[in-house]
C-alpha positions as CSV (number, residue, x, y, z in Angstrom):
1,M,-9.6,-37.6,-31.4
2,A,-11.3,-34.8,-29.5
3,S,-12.7,-32.0,-31.5
4,T,-11.2,-28.5,-31.4
5,K,-14.3,-27.2,-29.6
6,I,-13.8,-29.7,-26.7
7,L,-10.0,-29.0,-26.6
8,N,-10.7,-25.2,-26.5
9,A,-13.2,-25.7,-23.7
10,K,-10.7,-27.7,-21.7
11,K,-8.0,-25.1,-22.3
12,E,-10.4,-22.4,-20.9
13,I,-11.0,-24.5,-17.8
14,V,-7.3,-25.0,-17.3
15,A,-6.7,-21.2,-17.6
16,E,-9.6,-20.6,-15.2
17,I,-8.0,-22.9,-12.6
18,T,-4.6,-21.3,-13.1
19,D,-6.0,-17.8,-12.5
20,K,-8.0,-18.9,-9.5
21,V,-4.9,-20.5,-7.9
22,K,-2.7,-17.5,-8.7
23,N,-5.3,-15.1,-7.2
24,S,-6.1,-17.1,-4.1
25,E,-4.2,-16.9,-0.8
26,S,-5.5,-20.3,0.3
27,V,-6.4,-23.2,-1.9
28,I,-7.6,-26.4,-0.2
29,V,-8.1,-29.8,-1.9
30,F,-10.6,-31.9,0.0
31,Q,-12.8,-35.0,-0.5
32,Y,-16.5,-34.4,-0.2
33,Q,-17.8,-37.9,-1.1
34,G,-20.7,-38.8,1.2
35,L,-21.8,-35.2,2.0
36,T,-25.5,-34.5,1.2
37,V,-26.4,-31.7,-1.2
38,D,-27.7,-29.7,1.8
39,E,-24.4,-30.1,3.7
40,L,-22.4,-29.0,0.6
41,S,-24.8,-26.1,0.1
42,E,-24.3,-25.1,3.8
43,L,-20.5,-25.2,3.3
44,R,-20.7,-23.1,0.2
45,K,-22.8,-20.5,2.0
46,K,-20.4,-20.3,4.9
47,L,-17.5,-19.9,2.5
48,R,-19.2,-17.2,0.5
49,E,-19.4,-15.2,3.7
50,V,-15.6,-15.2,3.9
51,K,-15.1,-14.5,0.2
52,A,-14.2,-18.1,-0.8
53,E,-15.7,-20.6,-3.2
54,V,-15.8,-24.3,-3.8
55,K,-15.4,-25.8,-7.3
56,V,-15.2,-29.3,-8.6
57,Y,-12.9,-29.9,-11.6
58,K,-11.7,-33.0,-13.3
59,N,-8.4,-34.1,-11.6
60,T,-6.6,-34.2,-15.0
61,L,-7.5,-30.6,-15.7
62,L,-6.5,-29.5,-12.2
63,K,-3.2,-31.4,-12.6
64,R,-2.5,-29.6,-15.9
65,A,-3.2,-26.2,-14.4
66,L,-0.9,-27.0,-11.4
67,D,1.8,-28.2,-13.8
68,D,1.7,-24.8,-15.5
69,L,2.3,-23.2,-12.1
70,N,5.1,-25.7,-11.2
71,I,3.1,-27.0,-8.2
72,S,3.0,-30.7,-7.6
73,L,0.2,-32.4,-5.8
74,D,0.9,-35.9,-7.1
75,G,-0.8,-38.5,-5.0
76,F,-3.6,-36.2,-3.8
77,L,-5.4,-35.8,-7.1
78,E,-7.2,-39.1,-7.1
79,G,-10.8,-39.8,-6.5
80,P,-13.6,-37.2,-6.2
81,N,-12.0,-33.9,-5.0
82,A,-13.3,-30.4,-4.5
83,I,-11.2,-27.3,-4.4
84,L,-11.6,-24.3,-2.1
85,F,-10.3,-21.0,-3.4
86,G,-10.1,-18.3,-0.7
87,E,-9.2,-14.6,-1.2
88,S,-7.9,-14.4,2.4
89,L,-5.6,-16.7,4.2
90,L,-7.1,-17.8,7.5
91,E,-10.9,-17.4,7.3
92,P,-11.6,-20.0,4.6
93,I,-9.2,-22.5,6.3
94,K,-11.0,-22.0,9.6
95,V,-14.4,-22.5,8.0
96,I,-13.5,-25.7,6.2
97,A,-11.6,-27.1,9.3
98,D,-14.6,-26.4,11.5
99,F,-17.0,-27.9,9.0
100,A,-14.7,-31.0,8.7
101,K,-14.9,-31.4,12.5
102,D,-18.7,-31.5,12.4
103,H,-18.9,-33.7,9.2
104,E,-16.8,-36.8,9.2
105,K,-17.4,-37.4,5.4
106,L,-15.4,-34.3,4.5
107,S,-11.6,-34.8,4.7
108,I,-9.0,-32.2,3.9
109,R,-6.2,-33.6,1.8
110,V,-3.7,-30.9,0.9
111,G,-3.5,-27.2,0.3
112,I,-1.6,-24.4,-1.3
113,I,-1.1,-21.5,1.1
114,S,0.4,-18.3,-0.3
115,G,1.8,-20.3,-3.2
116,D,3.4,-23.1,-1.2
117,V,2.2,-26.6,-0.8
118,A,0.9,-27.3,2.7
119,D,0.1,-30.7,4.2
120,L,-2.7,-31.5,6.6
121,A,-0.6,-30.7,9.7
122,T,0.2,-27.2,8.4
123,I,-3.4,-26.6,7.5
124,T,-4.5,-27.6,11.0
125,E,-2.0,-25.2,12.5
126,Y,-3.4,-22.4,10.4
127,A,-6.9,-23.4,11.4
128,N,-6.0,-23.1,15.1
129,I,-4.6,-19.6,14.9
130,P,-7.1,-17.2,16.6
131,S,-8.9,-14.7,14.4
132,Y,-7.7,-11.2,13.9
133,E,-10.1,-9.9,16.5
134,G,-9.0,-12.6,18.9
135,L,-5.4,-11.7,18.5
136,L,-6.1,-8.1,19.1
137,T,-8.0,-9.1,22.3
138,M,-5.0,-11.1,23.4
139,L,-2.6,-8.2,22.7
140,A,-4.8,-5.8,24.6
141,G,-5.1,-8.2,27.5
142,G,-1.3,-8.5,27.7
143,M,-0.8,-4.8,27.5
144,I,-3.4,-4.0,30.2
145,Q,-1.3,-6.1,32.6
146,Y,1.5,-3.6,32.3
147,V,-0.8,-0.6,32.6
148,R,-2.3,-2.1,35.8
149,D,1.1,-2.8,37.3
150,L,2.2,0.8,36.4
151,S,-0.9,2.3,38.0
152,I,-0.4,0.2,41.2
153,G,3.3,1.3,41.3
154,L,2.4,4.9,40.9
155,N,-0.3,4.7,43.5
156,L,2.2,3.1,46.0
157,Y,4.7,5.8,45.2
158,A,2.1,8.6,45.7
159,E,1.1,7.1,49.0
160,S,4.7,7.0,50.2
161,L,5.1,10.7,49.3
162,E,2.0,11.6,51.4
163,K,3.5,10.1,54.6
């Protein structure tokens, strides 16, 4: 039987995972087997820039923490997995999706987005959403069309009054 010291350490890890999942907008479970240490370090660096982190926990401890939160990821917690915890919703998803495109060894399995379980298709949809700045640019581009049309109309009206 395990000693109380080991059991307490495991309980602390489960509590840590539970807190991280609760406080994260995006949680992504992915397989990293086959990535080099340099590639994993590069991923961690890119994720730190968007206030996200990657942790590796035992699947049994992760399952216990998720059971405490009534989240079921059965079938996905097999083999070597890493977990991404992101403070924001889109940026960490975009970073890991772009990294997965460049590195075939990394495969996204499942995620928890704003407390709901998300499959690979949903994660891909989130990854394809333009950034906040991109959305603002699209909005401004759409609005400038109406301003341009208004100015042309006013100019034509002013020219008709001059005649």
